N, C-alpha and C positions, 0 to 999 in steps of 0.2 A: 220757388224752393226755399226759402226763408219758414214756410209758415207750412212747408208738408217735412221739414229737419223738426221742429220745436210741436208738433202736430201730439197729445200728450195721449191720445187713444192708438194713433200706431205701436208708442214705443210700447205702452203696456201691452199690445198682442206680442212683441218682440221677444217682449221678457220671460215672458209669458210659456212662448215657443222655446225657450231655451230652456225653461229650469223643466220642462215635460221632456227634451231631451237628452238632461244631463243626467235626470229620476231614470230612465229607460236604460244609459248608460251603468250606471249603479247596479242596475235589478238582473240585468241581460251576464248568465252566467258565463264566467272564462272556458274559452278556449284550451278541448284535453292541448295537453302537451303532446305532441310527437314521434310515435316511437318506435323503436330504436330496434332495426335487423338485429337479431339474433341468430350464431349458431352457426354452422360451416365452416368451412375451411376459407371462406377468406374474410370470415367475422373475427376469424382466428388471426391473421395474416395482420390484417386491421389492428387487431389488441396490439402484435406485438411490437408496429410501427410505434402503435400511439405511446405504446407501455416504454421504448428504449428513447421517443424521445423525452416523454414526463409530461403528455398533452393527458392525461387521459382526465385531470381535470382542468376545467380552467379557473388561473385566479379569479377573487370577487374581484374589483373593480375599489379601490383604495380613494379615500379622498385623501386631500391636500394633509400636509403635516399643519397640525395646528400650533407644535413651536418648535425651536429651531434644535434639530438633532432631533427628535419626536416623528415619530411615521405613526400613521394607522396601524402598520404592525405591530408596532408596542402596545397599540390600545385595545386590542383588537382578544390578547392573549392573558386569558384567564388562569390563572397561578395560587394554589392554595398549600399549605406547609399542614403537614397532619399530625408530623411528629418532628423533634430532632434528626433529618436526613434524610424526611421523605414527602416531593411534593408533588402532586395530584393537577394537572395541566389539560384546560379544553380548549380543544384548539380546533376555527374551524375547518368547514371544505378549502383547502390555498392556503390556509394558513403557515407561516416557515416559523421556525425560529432558528438562528444562527450563533453557536455560543462558541468558549473559549472552558476551558474545565474537563473536568471525569465525570462519568456518571452513570447510575446501570439502569435502562430503560425496559422497561415491560409495557405493552399498550396493552391495556382494560377496554378497549370498545374504538371500534371502529379498524382506521388502517392509518400506520407514518412509512415515510420512509426516508431513510439515514443513509445518503452519499448509493443511492441508488437500490439500495435493499427496502422490502415490503418487510413490516410489522403488522403483523397483525393480533387479537390475542389466542389466547391458550399457547403461547408459544415462548420461549424461560424468556428470561432476561439476558437483554444483550450490553456490553461492558461497551461503552462508546468513549474514545480518548480523543480530546481536539487541542492538542499541544498550540502554544503559540509557533513555534516553530514551523504548522503547518499551517495549510487552508481551512479555516474554524470545517468543523459540521455543521451541518443545519437538519433540522426535523420537520419535513411540511406533514401534514395532510392531507390526504391523498382521497379519494373516491374509490366507495368502496361496493356492495352488492347490501342494499338492505332489506332489512329482515319482513317477513310480508305481517306486518303490524301497523298497529293504530300509532299518531304522532304521541298519544298518553302511556303506551304498551311502554314506548321504546324508551321513556324517558321513566320510567317504572323498574327496567331493564336497570338499567343506569344508576340508579338511587340503588338497587342492590348490588349493584359487583362495588358502591363506594360503602355501606352499611359492612360485604363479606369483608374488605379492606381497611377496616375500623378509624374509619376518617370520623373524626368530629361532626355534629351537629352542622356547626354558625359554617365550619369549610363546608359539607353539603351542600349547603341552600345556595352558597356560594356560587355556585356548580352549574346548580341546577339552573339555578336563574338564567345562567344565560346557556343552557345545555337543546341544543337545533336538530334536527335531520340533517347529516351526512357530518356532523362534525367528528372528532374523535377524543379519546380522553388516554390519557399516558399515565406512568408514576414513572418520579426520576427519585433514584437513592442515591446518597452519596456513597463513592466508588473507593477501595483502599485494595491494591496485590501486592505480592510481596515486594513483582518487582519493582513495579515504582515508588513504596516506602524505600526502597534500595537506595534507586534512583535522588529518589528525592535527600539522601543523608549526607550527597557531596553537594557543598555551597552552589559550586556550579549551576548546576541543574535542581534548585532546590525550589524555582518561582516556573517552573517549564508551561506549569496548566493553569496559571494564575493570569487572568484578564486581566490587560491596563482599568486606571481606577477611573469611572465616570466623571462628571461635571457634577456638582448637587444636583443642578434645578435637574434634570438626568434620570436621577435616580428614583425609583417607579416601586412601591409596596412590589410588585412581580419580578423588579430586581433581588429584593430583601430573600426570596421568597426560594429563586433558581442559588443567588448564595450559597444556602443552605445546606445546599446538596454536591457544591465546589463546581456551579458552573455559574458563567459569566453571559449575559445576553452580549451581542457582540451586533457590526453594520453588518446587511448582509451582504454588503458588498468584499464583506474578507470571505465568505463560506467558497465554494466551489464552483467555476462561471467556465462554463458548457461551453464552446462555436458553434455555429450549424456546423462545421465538419465536422466536429464531434460525434453529435448526435446523430448525423448518418450515416458515419463509419459504426456508432455501436448498432445503430439501427440494422446495416448489412449484416451485420456480422449475429447477433440475436438470432433473426430469420435464418442465416445459415445453421447456425447449432440446433436451431429446431428441424430443418429438414433434414440433415443429413442425409440427405438422395447420394449423394457420392464419398461416403465414409465420416465421419467424427472430423470436425476443419484441423488445421492447426493453423493458428495465427502468432504471426510473429511481428513484434513491435518495436520501430527501432526512432530513431532522431537522434543530434545533436546534445551535447551535457542540458543540463535547464532547463527541456519543452513539456515539461509534465510526460514523460514514460510510464511512471510509476504511476502517481493520479489515476492515469489512465486504465491502468493496469487494474492500478482496486477497483476503478467506477465501473469494467468490463464485467470481470468475476463474481461483481456483486448485486448485477442485474442476472447472470446466467442462472449462479445459483437462485430465484426465483422460481424458476423454473426446469434444472438442475440436480440430481441431486449432489454431486460433484466435478469440479474444474480440475487439470492438473496440471502445474506450474512448472515450467524448465525456467529455473534461473538463470541466467547465465551472464550478471553485473555482480563483476569483482569486487566493485568499490562501493555497492551500493546496494545489495541483494536484499528481499523483501522478507523473506521468512529464517533467514540465515546470521551467523555474526558477517565482519569480510573477508575475504580470501576464496570464499566459495561460489562452489557450480553444486544445481542442489533440483533436485524433482518433488516437488510435493504435492499431495492431492489434500485438495484446499475441499473442505465443507461447510466450514461456518465461513457466514461474511467479516471483510477485514473493512474492519468500524475505526479504526486511526491507522495512524504511522509504522513503519516496521517494526521498530524497539518495542513498542504495543506488543506486537504478534508474533513473535521469535519459536517457530515449529520445530521438531524433529521430523526432517524430510523423509520418503519412503530412501531416498537414493542421492549421497552426496559426496564428491572429493572435496578435500585439500588442498587447492591450488597455492597457498599461501604469501597470495599478495595481492596488492588491492586492481593491480594493472596485468596486461599480458604480453605487453610489445617484449620484453625480454625473451619470452619464450611462448613463441604463438604455437608452436610444433605440438610443443605438453597441451597447449590450451586445446587446440583443437581436439588430441586425442582423449583430453578428461570429456569434453563436450559429447566423445563418440560415445565413453563410455559409459554417462550421468541418460544420453539419449537410449540406447538398448535399453531401458528398464521400463522404456514408454510404450504401454501396453494399444492403444491404439480405439480402448472402448470408450472413452472417455474425449470432450475437446478439449486440448491443447492451448496453452499463451504461454507464449516466448517471451521473457525479457532479457534486453538484448544491454549493452555500454553503451556511453556514450559518446563513444572515440569512434566519430565516421568521415576522419580527415586523413589522407595520405593512405598511412598499412592501414591502417586504421576501416582506411571503407574496403579495400580490399580483403583484409581479414571477415569486415560485412558480408561482401560476396562470397566468400568459401564457405560461411556460417548455413551462408542462405541455400546454398548447392547441398547444402551435409542434412539441411533439415526437413529439408523439403514441403517448406508454406503452403498452405493453400489461400493462405491472405498473408499481406503481408501491409505492414499501418502506418507507416514514414507518416511523422512527426517533422516537421517544420515554419517556424516564421517571419524566414525571411524571400517567401515566396519561390521555397526551393534553391537558393542560390546554396546555400553552405554547403548542398551536397545531391548529387544525381538522381530524378526521381528513378527509382529501382524499377522498373520496368518486366514484365517477362525478359524482352529481346534484351536491355541492358543484362538482364543475368547470363543470359544466355551466351554471351557474344561477348564481354570483359573478364580479362582475365582477375582472376583472386592472390592471393597472396600466395596459394598453395595449390591450387589448382589456375588449369589454363578456358579460356574463351572459346567460342566456334572458328573462330578464323584462324587461332594460334595452331585447332589440329588440322585444319588444311592445310594450311602449310607445311605442316608435323610430315602430312600424308603424302605432298608432290617431293619436300626434299628424300623421302623414305631413309632417311637413318639422322640421328641425333647424338654428336658429344657426349662423355660420362659423363661429365659434373652434369648432365640435365637429366642423368635415370631417373634420381630422385623423384625430381619435381614432374618427370614425366609418369613418371605412374600415380604421382599421387594426384596430376591432371586429369585421368583418364575415365572422371567423374560421368557416370548416366547422367541421361541428357535433363535439365530439369524441363518436369513434367506440366509448368506455368503456375501462375498465382494469381489472385484476383487485389490492387493496391488500390489502399485507402488512402488515401492524401488527410493529414490532416493542420487547420493552421492553426494554436491554442488562443485562448482566449484573454489568459489573467496579466495582470500587471507586472514586466519585468520575465516576458516570457523567451527561451533562450541568451539570455547572461549569463553564462556561466561566469557565476561568487559572486552575484550580487543576491543569490536570497536570502533567506528568512533569518537560516540557520548552514553555517557552510558544514561542506562534507565531511570534514576530517572528526567537527563532534556528531554527528548523527552518527559517522563511524562510531564513536567512544560508546556514545548511549546504545546502541545495539550489543555492542562489549558486555554493559551495567548492566543491562536486562536481564542477557544470558547469563550472568554471573550472581542478577537475584534469582531467576531456581533457587539455588544455594537457602534462601535463607526458612523458616520455618511460617509454612500457612498465617498459620492460629497465634502468632504472635505480632503484636502492633511493632517492638520493638525491632530495633536492627542490630542485628551482630558484625559488628567488624571482619571482614577477611581474614583478619591475626586470632581473629578469636573460634575459627572451624577448625577440626581435624582432620587431618586432607588425608591420605590415601598415600599407601606406606607401599612400594614397586620395588620390585629386584630390578640388577641390571641387567640380569639374565634372561628374563621377562616378557623384556622388549628391546625392539630394538630404536636407533637414532637414522634421523638425516634431518641436515640442514637446508633446505629444498633455494635459498638465495642468492648466495654467496658457498664458497667451499674455506672449511674450517679444519686446521689441522687436529688431528685425532689430539691430541695434546690438549688442547684448546676445548674440544667437544663437551666438558661441560661446564668450562664458562658460558659458551653459547646456553646453556639451555637450563640453567639455574636460573630461576627471577623470566621467565619465559610464556606466554601461549603459544602453549601447543594441543595440535590437533591430537586427539585419539584415535589410529586406526586400527586396521583392519588388515595386513596383508598375508594371500593364498599360498604365499611357501612359510614352511617351519623357519623361525627365529635363527640362528646357529648361535650356538651356547659361546662364552667366551667367559670362564672362571675369575681371566683376569683385571677387565673392566667390563665397560660398557661395549654393546654392541654395536654398529655403524653399519650402515645397507653402503653401496657402494653408488646406488642410482636412485633417485627419486622416484617413488613405486607410481601408478593412480590405483588410487584402491580405494577401498569405502574407510570412510571417515564415520565414527558413531557418536564425535562428540569433543568439546572442547574443556582444553581445561589449564592451570594456572602452577607453574615447577615452583612451588614456593621455598625447595632448599630440596639441595643431594649431600649425602648423609655417606663421604666415601669413604668412610672407617666401616659400614654396615653394605656399604655398594648397595642405597637405596634412594630413591628420587619419591619425594615426597610432594604430592597431586593431589592438586586443587579442584575438584567438578561435579557439577551437578549431575552425570552420568548415571542414569540408574547403576550398583551392583548387579543384574544382569547382564544386564549390555558391557558393564567392563571385563569380563574373564574372555570377551572373543579380543579384547584390543592387547596386539599385540608390535604392535608402529607406534612409534613418537614422533610428527614432523613438524620442525619447527621455523615459520617463513619469518618474512615480517613484518609479520602485523604486531604493532606493539599493544602492552598493556594500557588502557590507559590512567595520563601523569596525575588525575586525582584519587587513583587509587592509592600511589605510593604515599602524597604527601600529604591525603588526608585519613594516617591511621593513628583512629583515637588510642589515649593508653597509654602510647609509646613516648618515652622519656629520652632525650639526650638527643646524639645519631641517628634518624631516618636508615631504615637499612634497604639498604640499592638506590639511597636519593645522594645526591654530592651537588654539592654550588665552586667547588674548584675547579673546572671546566674552563680552558681557555681556547675559545673558539676561532682564534687569531691563528692556529695552528692550520698550515695546509690540512686538506684531508678532512678537516673537521667538520666541515655543512652538508651537509646532504646536498646530494648531486642534484640536479634539477634538469628534467629531459625537456628537451622539444618534443615532442608528439608530431606536430604541423609537419613536421618534413616530410617529403615524400625519398623514395628510393630511387638511384637514377635511373632505376630500370623502368621505373613507373613514374616515371619526368615525360610530360606531351613536351616537344621542339617548340 
């Protein structure tokens, strides 16, 4: 045994055999890649499913972090600064950049995805808004169809694109050194809009887009480049976190919108507060806009609407991706009604009538996404049942974090059999037919309850993944602050677009509106006619158009006896009331050609943000409409707190 193990001739033969096998392995050509089947409906369906799940490209395996707080993601990022306010980034496939800040993005080569929306070359720049008040945006390089060119030709093409954008030679060489197939190249530019400038002018919101300072050891040259365009790199865990149930629901909805076998889908998204309904809506809309030219959006949430200031029900035609929170994309709806409050619990019947009025404008030629309120307990759940019966969605996305213990699953059977707030279920209809009569006090309810049978819907249950989901009041920013930001962004449209400085609101010239040109109505409370001008002055008002002719009153303001359900063309602030000349002074960004249709001012309970009154530049002495001499100890001085979780006696189970 010892002689055989130590035989030099045998050892030499074994070594020569190993060298021959190793040499043959190095000289043999690699196996050709497996060709994927393309074309046909099956391939399109697979593409839709993979696209919705974000699985078009698998992330490359990343090495373990080399330093505390540093990851391979940061090391793979190649960023150069062309000139002040412009940066070029090279992202390999699967590479992602999560950031806080605001900037403009243009894709120069390849393809990137932001919040579900794909951005490719030859598209215009897109504005990205990633404030610390919401989850951070992520720019991810995704797979794309490569041109039939060699690697050298693709590199030459990328180099010519950089030359066309006047990238300096040193920066160009740094980018091209790391250029590989299936990488993407983007241009980031510093972004400044009139709305964000106006919001920044108030100290409460001056740092909304600024990221937290990083520790000195973790600050890299790439971070300096990103800071030059107003972006700060963040931990990927601060970005959008999608659960498996969320991806599955999005996949189902994308497929339904592409098939359209039974008409355009109507998708209703519901759930308690702070579970991510608005985030889901924005992500779904962005995914759908990759393959559809437009999406209709019916916003039924009075407290946190997506495109308008608070207190509205609106129908919007969405053609551009939503790459920021609501206050960054305030838009003019196709149809809008000013309800005048952030909650409808005091007047649910008018709320239902408002929904009917706005929903009547939907033409059913494109998919519709419906945003609902987070009030789903007690009477809120019953009202949601009424809304589902009224709108008859084809799909309901129910978001819950407590295994659906916070509200029952809204299956077609549950909706069909359960009584709503103003409609009756199947069981109650049977009882009515057996009794054959009902007392006069139930006539109105019975008429409202005679709804057509609900055709049924597909229920998609979603459980969110982000931290703090479902814990109302523990979000990054309080809901009242978000409402203030939406109003400030709307008023930011008053700022001149090409001027860097911010003009205070009291320095802008208001419109003068005669008393007899518009009618007045206070929505949320009864006001004596003698005091109506006090309630209008320094108020947030809806500029509306009632179909009836406004009656003329030469002696004073024109007052409506009831709250109309009518088109709202925009909003404004009544800066003052001139009783001598009988004029209202109104500040509004609504275009003059639309103002000529306004014949009604609706005053609700939506307040003007306090910062507008407190931070008036150039005012000396006492500030108008502001006082510190107010005694909160007086009975009734404080705001009433309503208990929404209490149920009516007739809806309580024994």
